[in-house]
C-alpha positions as CSV (number, residue, x, y, z in Angstrom):
1,M,-106.5,107.5,94.8
2,T,-103.2,105.6,94.9
3,D,-101.0,105.8,97.9
4,I,-97.6,107.1,97.0
5,V,-95.1,104.6,98.4
6,A,-92.4,104.8,95.8
7,S,-89.8,107.5,95.6
8,P,-90.9,110.5,93.5
9,T,-88.4,109.7,90.8
10,A,-89.5,106.1,90.6
11,L,-93.2,107.0,90.6
12,L,-92.6,109.6,87.9
13,G,-90.8,107.1,85.7
14,E,-93.6,104.5,86.1
15,R,-96.3,107.0,85.2
16,L,-94.3,108.3,82.2
17,D,-93.7,104.7,81.0
18,Q,-97.4,104.0,81.3
19,L,-98.4,107.1,79.4
20,L,-96.0,106.5,76.5
21,S,-96.9,102.8,76.3
22,E,-100.6,103.7,75.9
23,M,-100.3,106.6,73.5
24,D,-97.8,108.0,71.0
25,P,-97.6,111.8,71.6
26,A,-96.4,112.3,68.0
27,T,-99.5,110.8,66.4
28,A,-102.2,110.9,69.1
29,D,-105.0,113.5,69.2
30,P,-103.4,116.3,71.4
31,V,-106.6,116.7,73.5
32,A,-106.8,113.0,74.2
33,F,-103.1,112.7,74.9
34,R,-103.0,115.6,77.3
35,G,-106.2,114.4,79.0
36,R,-104.5,111.1,79.7
37,Q,-101.4,113.0,80.9
38,Y,-103.6,114.9,83.3
39,D,-105.3,111.7,84.6
40,L,-101.9,110.1,85.4
41,G,-100.8,113.1,87.4
42,L,-98.3,114.4,84.9
43,A,-99.9,117.7,84.1
44,W,-98.6,119.7,87.1
45,V,-96.7,117.2,89.1
46,H,-96.7,119.4,92.3
47,F,-100.5,119.5,92.3
48,P,-102.4,117.1,94.6
49,E,-103.3,113.6,93.3
50,G,-106.6,113.6,91.4
51,W,-106.1,117.2,90.1
52,G,-103.4,116.6,87.5
53,G,-100.5,116.0,89.9
54,L,-98.7,113.6,92.2
55,G,-98.0,115.9,95.1
56,I,-94.2,116.0,94.5
57,A,-91.7,118.8,94.1
58,P,-92.3,121.0,91.0
59,N,-88.8,120.6,89.7
60,H,-89.8,117.1,88.6
61,Q,-91.9,118.6,85.9
62,K,-88.8,119.2,83.7
63,E,-88.4,115.4,83.5
64,V,-91.9,115.0,82.2
65,D,-91.3,117.7,79.7
66,R,-88.0,116.2,78.6
67,R,-89.4,112.6,78.1
68,L,-92.5,113.8,76.2
69,R,-90.4,116.1,74.0
70,E,-88.0,113.3,73.2
71,A,-91.0,111.0,72.4
72,G,-92.1,113.5,69.7
73,A,-94.7,115.5,71.6
74,P,-95.5,118.8,69.7
75,P,-94.7,122.2,71.3
76,V,-97.4,123.4,73.7
77,D,-99.9,125.8,71.9
78,A,-99.4,129.4,73.0
79,R,-103.1,129.5,73.7
80,L,-102.6,127.3,76.7
81,F,-100.0,129.6,78.3
82,F,-102.3,131.4,80.8
83,G,-104.1,128.3,81.8
84,L,-100.9,126.3,82.5
85,T,-98.9,128.9,84.2
86,M,-101.5,131.1,86.1
87,A,-105.1,129.9,86.1
88,G,-104.1,126.3,87.0
89,P,-102.2,127.2,90.1
90,T,-104.9,129.7,91.1
91,V,-107.7,127.2,90.7
92,V,-106.0,124.4,92.5
93,T,-105.0,126.6,95.4
94,H,-108.3,128.5,96.0
95,G,-111.0,126.7,94.0
96,S,-113.5,124.2,95.4
97,D,-113.3,120.6,94.4
98,Q,-116.3,121.2,92.1
99,L,-114.5,124.1,90.4
100,R,-111.3,122.1,90.1
101,A,-113.2,119.2,88.5
102,R,-114.9,121.5,86.0
103,L,-111.9,123.7,85.0
104,L,-108.5,122.1,85.5
105,R,-108.6,119.2,83.1
106,R,-110.1,121.3,80.3
107,M,-107.5,124.0,80.7
108,F,-104.7,121.5,80.5
109,T,-106.0,119.7,77.5
110,G,-106.5,123.0,75.7
111,E,-110.3,122.6,75.4
112,D,-110.5,125.9,77.3
113,A,-107.9,128.7,76.6
114,W,-107.6,131.3,79.3
115,C,-106.7,135.0,79.5
116,Q,-106.1,137.4,82.4
117,L,-108.5,140.3,83.2
118,F,-106.8,142.4,85.8
119,S,-105.6,145.8,84.6
120,E,-108.0,148.7,84.0
121,P,-107.6,152.0,82.3
122,G,-108.3,154.0,85.5
123,A,-106.3,151.9,87.9
124,G,-102.8,151.8,86.2
125,S,-100.4,149.7,88.2
126,D,-102.7,149.8,91.2
127,L,-104.7,146.6,90.8
128,A,-106.5,147.1,94.1
129,G,-107.9,150.4,92.7
130,L,-110.0,148.6,90.0
131,S,-113.6,149.7,89.5
132,T,-115.2,146.9,87.6
133,R,-118.3,146.1,89.7
134,A,-119.9,142.7,90.5
135,V,-123.3,142.9,92.1
136,R,-124.9,139.8,93.6
137,D,-128.2,138.7,92.1
138,G,-129.3,135.4,93.6
139,D,-127.0,132.7,92.4
140,E,-125.4,135.0,89.9
141,W,-123.2,138.1,89.8
142,V,-123.9,141.0,87.4
143,I,-120.5,142.4,86.3
144,T,-120.0,145.7,84.5
145,G,-116.6,147.4,83.7
146,Q,-113.6,147.5,81.4
147,K,-110.3,145.7,81.4
148,V,-107.2,146.4,79.3
149,W,-103.9,144.9,78.1
150,N,-105.5,141.5,77.9
151,T,-103.1,139.3,76.0
152,L,-104.7,136.7,73.7
153,A,-108.2,137.5,75.0
154,H,-109.5,137.2,71.4
155,L,-108.6,133.5,71.6
156,A,-109.8,132.8,75.1
157,D,-112.7,130.7,76.4
158,R,-112.2,131.7,80.0
159,G,-110.8,134.8,81.8
160,M,-109.3,135.3,85.2
161,L,-111.4,138.2,86.4
162,V,-111.1,140.3,89.5
163,A,-114.0,142.6,90.3
164,R,-115.2,144.9,93.1
165,T,-118.0,143.4,95.1
166,D,-117.9,145.7,98.1
167,P,-117.1,149.4,97.4
168,E,-117.5,150.3,101.0
169,A,-114.6,148.1,102.1
170,P,-111.0,149.2,101.9
171,K,-109.8,148.7,98.3
172,H,-107.8,145.5,99.0
173,K,-110.6,143.9,100.8
174,G,-113.6,144.5,98.6
175,L,-112.5,142.3,95.6
176,T,-113.6,138.9,94.4
177,Y,-112.1,136.6,91.8
178,F,-114.2,134.9,89.1
179,A,-113.6,132.5,86.2
180,L,-115.4,134.4,83.4
181,D,-116.9,132.7,80.4
182,M,-115.5,134.8,77.6
183,H,-118.4,133.8,75.3
184,A,-121.1,135.0,77.7
185,P,-123.5,137.8,76.5
186,G,-122.1,141.2,77.3
187,V,-118.4,140.3,76.8
188,E,-116.8,142.3,74.0
189,V,-113.2,142.0,73.0
190,R,-111.5,144.8,71.0
191,P,-108.0,144.7,69.6
192,L,-105.2,147.0,70.7
193,V,-102.6,147.5,68.0
194,Q,-99.1,147.6,69.3
195,I,-96.0,149.4,68.1
196,T,-95.0,146.2,66.3
197,G,-98.2,146.4,64.1
198,E,-99.6,143.3,65.9
199,A,-102.7,143.1,68.0
200,E,-101.5,140.7,70.7
201,F,-103.3,142.7,73.4
202,N,-106.9,143.6,73.8
203,E,-109.4,145.7,75.8
204,V,-112.4,143.8,77.1
205,Y,-115.7,145.5,77.9
206,L,-118.2,143.9,80.3
207,T,-121.8,145.0,80.1
208,E,-124.1,143.4,82.7
209,V,-122.4,140.1,82.2
210,R,-124.0,137.4,84.3
211,V,-121.5,135.1,86.0
212,P,-122.7,132.1,88.1
213,D,-121.6,132.2,91.7
214,A,-120.4,128.6,91.1
215,D,-117.6,130.2,88.9
216,R,-116.3,132.3,91.8
217,I,-112.7,131.3,92.8
218,G,-112.1,131.8,96.6
219,E,-114.4,133.5,99.1
220,V,-116.2,136.7,98.5
221,G,-113.9,139.6,99.4
222,E,-110.8,137.4,99.1
223,G,-110.0,138.4,95.5
224,W,-106.8,140.2,96.4
225,R,-105.3,137.2,98.1
226,V,-106.4,134.9,95.2
227,A,-105.0,137.4,92.6
228,M,-101.6,137.3,94.4
229,T,-101.3,133.6,93.6
230,T,-101.9,134.4,90.0
231,L,-99.4,137.3,89.9
232,M,-96.6,135.4,91.7
233,N,-96.9,132.6,89.2
234,E,-97.0,135.1,86.3
235,R,-93.9,137.0,87.4
236,T,-92.0,133.7,87.9
237,T,-93.0,132.5,84.5
238,I,-92.1,135.7,82.7
239,G,-88.8,135.7,84.5
240,G,-88.1,132.2,83.3
241,G,-88.4,130.4,86.6
242,S,-90.8,127.7,85.2
243,G,-88.1,126.4,82.9
244,P,-84.8,128.1,82.4
245,P,-83.5,127.9,78.8
246,A,-80.3,126.2,77.7
247,K,-77.0,128.0,78.1
248,G,-76.7,130.7,75.4
249,S,-80.2,130.3,74.1
250,G,-83.1,132.8,73.8
251,A,-82.5,136.5,73.1
252,I,-78.7,136.4,73.6
253,A,-78.5,133.7,70.9
254,E,-79.9,136.2,68.4
255,A,-77.3,138.8,69.5
256,V,-74.5,136.3,69.0
257,R,-75.9,135.3,65.6
258,I,-76.1,138.9,64.4
259,W,-72.5,139.5,65.6
260,R,-71.3,136.6,63.6
261,E,-73.4,137.0,60.4
262,E,-74.8,140.6,60.1
263,A,-73.0,143.1,62.3
264,V,-72.0,146.1,60.3
265,E,-69.0,146.7,62.6
266,R,-67.2,144.4,65.0
267,T,-65.5,146.9,67.2
268,P,-63.9,146.2,70.6
269,V,-66.6,148.4,72.2
270,A,-69.4,146.4,70.6
271,K,-67.8,143.1,71.5
272,D,-67.5,144.3,75.1
273,R,-71.3,145.2,75.1
274,L,-72.1,141.7,73.7
275,M,-70.1,140.0,76.4
276,Q,-71.7,142.1,79.1
277,R,-75.2,141.1,77.8
278,W,-74.1,137.4,77.6
279,I,-72.9,137.5,81.2
280,E,-76.2,139.1,82.3
281,A,-78.2,136.5,80.4
282,E,-76.2,133.7,81.9
283,V,-76.5,135.1,85.5
284,L,-80.3,135.3,85.0
285,R,-80.4,131.8,83.7
286,L,-78.4,130.4,86.7
287,T,-80.5,132.4,89.2
288,N,-83.6,130.9,87.8
289,I,-82.2,127.4,88.0
290,R,-81.3,128.0,91.6
291,A,-84.7,129.3,92.4
292,A,-86.4,126.4,90.8
293,Q,-84.3,123.9,92.7
294,N,-85.0,125.7,96.0
295,R,-88.7,125.6,95.4
296,K,-90.0,122.5,97.1
297,A,-93.7,122.8,96.6
298,G,-96.6,125.2,96.4
299,N,-96.7,128.6,94.7
300,P,-93.7,130.9,94.3
301,G,-93.1,133.8,96.6
302,P,-92.0,137.4,96.1
303,E,-88.6,136.3,94.9
304,G,-90.3,135.8,91.5
305,S,-90.2,139.6,91.2
306,I,-86.4,139.4,91.0
307,A,-86.5,137.2,88.0
308,K,-89.3,139.2,86.4
309,L,-87.5,142.5,86.9
310,M,-84.1,141.3,85.6
311,F,-85.7,139.5,82.6
312,A,-87.3,142.7,81.5
313,E,-84.1,144.8,81.8
314,V,-81.8,142.1,80.2
315,N,-84.2,141.4,77.4
316,K,-84.5,145.1,76.4
317,D,-80.8,145.6,76.6
318,I,-80.1,142.5,74.4
319,Y,-82.5,143.6,71.6
320,E,-81.2,147.1,71.8
321,L,-77.7,145.7,71.2
322,C,-79.1,143.7,68.3
323,V,-80.4,146.7,66.4
324,D,-77.2,148.6,67.1
325,L,-75.2,145.8,65.6
326,L,-77.4,145.8,62.5
327,G,-76.9,149.5,62.0
328,A,-79.0,151.1,59.3
329,Q,-80.2,147.7,58.2
330,A,-82.3,147.6,61.4
331,L,-84.6,150.2,59.9
332,V,-85.7,148.0,57.0
333,G,-87.0,144.5,56.4
334,Y,-89.9,144.5,58.9
335,D,-93.6,144.3,58.1
336,Y,-95.5,146.8,60.2
337,S,-98.9,146.0,58.8
338,H,-101.7,145.4,61.3
339,Q,-102.3,141.8,62.1
340,R,-103.7,139.6,64.8
341,T,-101.4,137.1,66.5
342,E,-101.8,133.8,68.2
343,S,-98.4,133.7,69.8
344,L,-96.7,135.4,72.8
345,G,-93.9,137.8,72.2
346,L,-91.4,137.6,75.0
347,V,-88.5,136.2,72.9
348,G,-88.4,135.9,69.2
349,P,-86.9,133.3,66.7
350,P,-83.7,134.0,64.7
351,G,-84.1,137.1,62.4
352,S,-86.8,138.7,64.6
353,A,-84.6,141.3,66.3
354,R,-86.3,144.3,64.5
355,K,-89.6,143.3,65.9
356,M,-88.4,142.2,69.3
357,F,-86.6,145.5,69.9
358,L,-90.0,147.1,69.7
359,R,-91.9,144.3,71.5
360,S,-89.4,144.1,74.4
361,R,-90.5,147.6,75.4
362,A,-93.5,146.0,77.0
363,N,-91.5,143.6,79.2
364,S,-91.1,146.3,81.9
365,I,-94.9,146.9,81.9
366,E,-96.6,143.5,81.4
367,G,-96.9,141.2,84.4
368,G,-96.4,144.2,86.8
369,T,-94.3,147.1,86.0
370,S,-90.6,147.2,86.9
371,E,-91.3,149.9,89.5
372,I,-93.9,147.6,91.2
373,Q,-91.3,144.8,91.2
374,R,-88.7,147.0,92.9
375,N,-91.3,147.9,95.6
376,I,-92.0,144.2,96.2
377,I,-88.3,143.3,96.4
378,G,-87.6,146.2,98.7
379,E,-90.5,145.5,101.1
380,R,-91.1,141.8,100.9
381,V,-87.6,140.4,100.2
382,L,-85.3,143.0,101.8
383,G,-87.6,144.0,104.5
384,L,-87.4,147.7,103.9
385,P,-90.1,150.1,105.1
386,G,-93.1,150.3,102.8
387,E,-94.1,153.4,100.9
388,P,-96.7,155.6,102.7
389,R,-100.2,154.5,101.7
390,V,-102.7,157.0,102.9
391,D,-105.7,155.2,101.3
392,K,-105.0,151.7,102.6
393,D,-107.8,151.7,105.3
394,L,-110.2,154.1,103.5
395,P,-113.4,152.6,102.0
396,W,-112.8,152.3,98.2
397,S,-115.8,154.6,97.5
398,Q,-114.0,157.4,99.3
399,V,-110.6,157.0,97.6
400,P,-109.9,159.9,95.2
401,R,-109.6,158.7,91.6
402,S,-108.8,160.3,88.3
């Protein structure tokens, strides 16, 4: 590995110049180009050298993204979202060198798409209450259970899976984290049709699925700690902390467009609502910029819950304003037919307000409910007393469940 003697900015510039001199992102094979980007440490710049990074502050990643975008690099495929934002940080933080070598490069190039297998029908927002079992059998684990609300699982090659390996330990301590092969025998993915008519989410059934112990991420029984790395990165990403949008862009841009082009009435009251939503969107954007600048290295902390919570509330309010401005026209012009999707539905393009009004209802649920985010902010950011937890020290097998 090369010793870093130059300043981070100089080193970054050298590596970018080298990458762009070797390959044209506009014409090169995407897998080959992203593989070379990984090898030069420009995948996740804050990761260690040799694992897709340069060991520098994460805010330098925006310079990589800007240079590649200006050079003609195509937008990142939505299939890569979970690998880039959640699986990558989790594997590099908790995985062995052997696991890093097998998983990181392929997830960055897009050869392996990832999904998240955390939530369960019987656990609700209580991740630690999950009941999917993993039983050791030599060098393998036999896993049986059900997961739900698994976005893009129908496109995934790998899944971030948390399962219970010790039912006699307290619920937070008996969990283990795995990198599941989504094509393994016994894995069944079924679509869940949303109110929008799309099937972006899934439920995943696991029936005696054999997972090599070599695909375990972190130590046995450390699944809760590993999962927190995933969740903190998820909340920060949903909130916008990984790359704040330009001023006035995103959902609020659609509200402004409708005001100018399609609003049935432009009353002072409606204008005031629009300005209030614009201010909230701008405050959220600036808060995310500040958080990104303050983050020197490593994984985000509980402050990501602030961005995630506010994004959910602001996004819902903006799209509600959009349909109010459209009046009766908001009730027509949308195709509700059932269809699979290969995209993520946090913010829609111009003209999508009818769909996004419905889709944004999920923002306060996915990635941890708004109620859970408020608990995290209260307890871990503000230092308020925690809620009473009578089952915290009980063996999971003795915890009452519905």
